[in-house]
C-alpha positions as CSV (number, residue, x, y, z in Angstrom):
1,M,-158.2,138.3,-9.7
2,E,-157.6,140.4,-6.5
3,K,-160.5,140.7,-4.1
4,V,-161.9,144.1,-3.2
5,E,-160.5,144.9,0.2
6,S,-163.6,146.6,1.6
7,F,-165.8,143.7,0.7
8,Q,-163.8,141.5,3.0
9,L,-164.8,143.7,6.0
10,D,-167.7,142.5,8.2
11,H,-169.8,145.7,8.1
12,R,-172.1,144.2,10.9
13,K,-169.3,144.2,13.5
14,V,-167.6,147.6,13.0
15,K,-168.4,150.6,15.3
16,A,-168.4,154.0,13.5
17,P,-167.0,156.6,13.5
18,Y,-163.5,155.4,12.9
19,V,-160.3,155.8,10.9
20,R,-159.1,152.5,9.5
21,K,-155.9,151.8,7.5
22,C,-157.2,149.5,4.7
23,C,-154.0,148.7,2.9
24,V,-150.6,149.8,1.7
25,L,-150.1,149.1,-2.0
26,Q,-146.7,149.0,-3.6
27,G,-146.4,150.4,-7.1
28,P,-144.2,148.9,-9.8
29,K,-141.5,151.5,-9.3
30,G,-141.4,151.1,-5.5
31,D,-143.9,153.8,-4.5
32,S,-146.2,153.1,-1.5
33,V,-149.8,154.2,-1.4
34,T,-151.9,153.9,1.8
35,K,-155.7,153.7,1.6
36,F,-157.8,154.7,4.6
37,D,-161.5,154.2,5.4
38,L,-162.9,157.3,7.1
39,R,-166.1,156.0,8.4
40,F,-168.6,158.6,9.7
41,C,-171.8,156.5,10.0
42,Q,-172.7,153.1,11.2
43,P,-173.0,150.8,8.1
44,N,-176.5,149.6,7.3
45,K,-178.0,151.8,10.0
46,E,-177.2,155.4,8.9
47,S,-176.0,157.2,5.8
48,I,-175.2,160.8,4.9
49,P,-177.6,162.5,2.5
50,T,-176.1,163.1,-1.0
51,A,-176.0,166.9,-0.7
52,A,-174.2,166.8,2.7
53,I,-171.6,164.2,1.7
54,H,-171.0,166.1,-1.5
55,A,-170.3,169.3,0.4
56,L,-168.1,167.4,2.9
57,E,-166.1,166.0,0.0
58,H,-165.5,169.5,-1.3
59,L,-164.6,170.9,2.1
60,L,-162.4,168.0,3.3
61,A,-160.6,167.8,-0.1
62,N,-159.4,171.4,0.6
63,Y,-158.9,171.4,4.4
64,L,-157.1,168.0,4.6
65,R,-154.6,169.2,2.0
66,E,-153.6,172.1,4.3
67,D,-152.1,169.6,6.8
68,V,-151.6,166.3,5.1
69,E,-148.9,165.9,2.4
70,G,-149.2,163.5,-0.5
71,I,-153.0,163.2,-0.8
72,I,-153.9,161.4,-4.0
73,D,-157.7,161.3,-3.7
74,L,-160.6,161.7,-1.3
75,S,-163.8,160.0,-2.4
76,P,-167.2,159.4,-0.8
77,M,-168.2,155.8,-0.4
78,G,-171.1,154.7,-2.5
79,C,-173.0,153.6,0.6
80,R,-172.6,157.2,1.8
81,T,-171.3,156.2,5.3
82,G,-167.9,157.9,4.9
83,F,-164.9,158.4,2.6
84,Y,-161.9,156.7,1.3
85,I,-158.6,158.6,1.1
86,S,-155.4,157.5,-0.6
87,L,-152.0,159.0,0.2
88,F,-148.5,158.5,-1.0
89,G,-146.3,156.6,1.6
90,D,-146.9,154.1,4.3
91,R,-149.0,156.3,6.7
92,E,-150.5,155.8,10.1
93,P,-154.1,156.2,11.2
94,S,-153.2,158.5,14.1
95,E,-151.8,161.1,11.6
96,L,-154.9,161.1,9.6
97,K,-157.3,161.1,12.6
98,A,-155.7,164.3,13.9
99,A,-155.9,166.0,10.5
100,L,-159.4,164.9,9.9
101,E,-160.6,166.2,13.3
102,K,-158.9,169.6,12.6
103,A,-160.4,169.7,9.1
104,L,-163.9,168.9,10.4
105,G,-163.5,171.8,12.9
106,K,-162.9,174.1,9.9
107,V,-166.0,172.7,8.3
108,L,-168.0,173.9,11.3
109,E,-166.7,177.4,10.6
110,A,-167.0,177.4,6.8
111,K,-169.1,180.2,5.2
112,E,-169.3,178.5,1.8
113,V,-168.6,175.3,0.0
114,P,-165.5,175.6,-2.3
115,A,-166.0,175.1,-6.0
116,A,-169.8,175.3,-5.7
117,N,-170.3,176.5,-9.3
118,D,-170.9,175.0,-12.7
119,L,-167.3,175.6,-13.8
120,Q,-165.7,173.6,-11.1
121,C,-168.3,171.0,-10.1
122,G,-170.4,168.6,-12.2
123,N,-173.4,168.8,-9.8
124,Y,-173.0,172.1,-8.0
125,R,-176.7,172.4,-7.1
126,D,-176.5,169.3,-4.9
127,L,-174.5,170.7,-2.0
128,S,-175.5,171.4,1.5
129,L,-173.2,173.4,3.8
130,F,-175.8,173.0,6.6
131,G,-175.8,169.2,6.2
132,A,-172.0,169.1,6.0
133,K,-171.8,171.0,9.3
134,E,-174.4,168.8,11.0
135,Y,-172.5,165.6,10.2
136,A,-169.1,167.2,11.0
137,K,-170.5,168.1,14.5
138,E,-172.0,164.7,15.0
139,V,-168.8,162.8,14.3
140,L,-166.6,165.2,16.3
141,D,-169.0,164.8,19.2
142,K,-168.8,161.0,19.0
143,G,-165.0,161.0,18.3
144,F,-163.2,158.8,15.8
145,N,-161.8,155.5,17.0
146,L,-158.6,153.9,15.7
147,N,-160.1,150.5,16.6
148,I,-162.9,149.7,14.2
149,Y,-164.6,147.5,16.8
150,G,-164.8,150.4,19.3
151,E,-162.8,148.6,22.0
């Protein structure tokens, strides 16, 4: 059985915020898929409240697709310290870092959360645009590292 990649990471040593290339998977027909860890908060020290991370998910799912081709999925981490994103192709962290920073800039200017209704979202009452903006501002002020150990 294959081990879960993120469980092999020593969460005590990393320095958030960062963009980390987790792995490149090869599909049975030769397709490549790259998975990234978009860490906003320091593991085991901070976490994003549910309504804020949910709103960030909606906002980033839209804004990142404006500049990044081949996005398969953007998902919040269960620990609520950031997101995973999967893309077609063997991609580089620098590309994603630039797009993420641009998307978070758009979050700061957003007037509403996309798909914040009972037709398009399974928990539309649990969204906080205010919270999404607060965390977007915080990570933009700190800046995303490409080195997960902050060096």
